[in-house]
N, C-alpha and C positions, 0 to 999 in steps of 0.2 A: 482292735475294735471287735466288740462282741455283738454278734448277730443272733437273735433268737427267732427261729422259724417255727411257726405254729403247726408243726407236723414233725414226725420222726421219719417220714418217708425220705430215703436217701436221695431220690431224684430231686425233690424240692430243696433239700439241704445243699446238695451240690450246685444246683442252679443259683442259690443265694450266694454261696461261696464264690463262684465264678463271676457273678455280676458285680459283687462288691469288690473283688480283686481287680476287675476292669476299671472301677470308678475311684478307688481310694488306694493310696500308697501304703497304708498301715497294714500290719499283719492282721489277718482276719481269722477269728475264731467263731465257728458256727455251732450252735446247740439247737436241739429240737425239743419242743414241748407239745404234748398231745392235748388239744383243746377242741371243744365243740364249735361248729360253725353257727349253730342255732338256725340253720335252714335245712331243707330236705337233703338226704344223703346224695341225691342227684338233682341239683338245682336245674330248673326247667325254664329259666328266663335270665335275661341280662341283669335285671334288677335284683333277683334273688341271688345270683352268683356274686355280684358286687357286694351285697349285704353280707354274704358268707365270708368273703375275704376281709371285709372291714371288721366283722366280729372276731375272726381269728387273730388279726393283728392286735386288736384291743385286748383280747384275752391273753395273748402272749405277753403283752406289756403288763398285765395284771398278775402274771404268774410268779413274780418275785425271782425271776431269772437274772435280773440286773444286767440287761443288755443296753447297747448303744442304739440299736435299731431292732425293730420287731417286724416280721414279715408274715403276712397272711396271703395264702394262695388258694383260690377256689376255682375248680373246673366246673363248667356248666354247659348247657346246651340250649338251643332255641330253635323253634320250627319257623321257617320262613318259606312262604309259597309252597307249603307241603313237603319241604325237605328239611332234614335235621342237620344242624351245624353245631360244632363243638368249639370251645374257646375257654380261656381262663382269665380271671381278674387277679391282679397282684396289688396288694396294699403294703406300703412300707411306712412305718411310723418311728419317730424318735421319742415319742411320748408327748411332744408339743406340736409337731407338724406332721403332715402326711403327704405321701405321693402315691398316685394311683395310675395304673396303666393296664391295658388289656392286650392279650396276645392276638395274634392273627386268628382267623376263623377258617375252619375247613369242614367240608361236607362229610357226613358219616354214611356208610353204605346202607341200603335199605334193610338188610337183615339185622344189622346192629341197631338201627333206628327202631325196628319192630320190637326187639327185645327190651330196649330202653322204655318205649311206650308201654310195654307190658309190665313195667315196674322194676326192671333190673338196672343196677348202676352201670354206667358206661364201661368201667374196668371189667366187671363181670361179664358183660355182653361181649366185649372184645375177647376175653379169655375163651368164651364158648365158641364164637365164630372162627377165631384163629387157632383154636386148639392150644391155648397157652395156659400158664398158671401165673397169677399175680403180675400181670403185665403193667398194672398201674405203678408198681414199684420198679419198673424197668423202662421200656421204651414207650409204653402207652399207645393209645389209638393213633396218634400222629406218627409215631415211629413205625408201627405196624403197617400203616397205610402208605407211608413214603419209603418203605424198606430202609428205615433208619437214615434217610437223607436229612430228615429233621427228627431229632430225638425229643422226647418229652423234656429232657433237661435243657437243651438249647432253645426249645419252644418257650419255656418259662424265663430263661435267662435274658433274652432280648427285652421282654416286657418289664422285667425287673429293673434293668438298666434305665428304661424309660420312666419307671416309677421313681427312680432316684433323681430325676431332673431337678425337683425343688431343693434337693440337698446339694446338688452339684452347682447350682446357680442360685443360692439363697437370696442374693440381692434383688432378684426378679420376683421372688415369692415372699411377700410380707408375712410375718407371723400371724396366726389367727388371733382375733381379738376376743 
């Protein structure tokens, strides 16, 4: 089974590999393709984040990579009651049907929030606050804040399994008309 992830980020590719291995007995091959989300580099709402994940999955399917499934992952933030929260949307497509799921949500520290509101991407803000380099290709904000009790990889993996529900129980999800 060939999975095309709309990113070459190893965290996202590993999350896809692990989620698909949990769900399907076939041998899993994961490839990455760099595509644009057509949303802001740092999506600032639930709607924008979901649109970015949908766009990524669609563009991966259009990439001529000949996959069985295409995965779009988009991380975003939203401000609720004056506090900033982070999450991601996952979209899985087989070219005919889609499954979508969102990760859990967690609050970002005020200093990270201030930098993001100033125009910085979350990964860059994390690097500055935590004195790291390229944390978004490693444990990400969730890993840094939980001391790797939850890594960015397993944060995405659970939502990806949930996005696979329509493919695990296709009898309950009629094909789109």
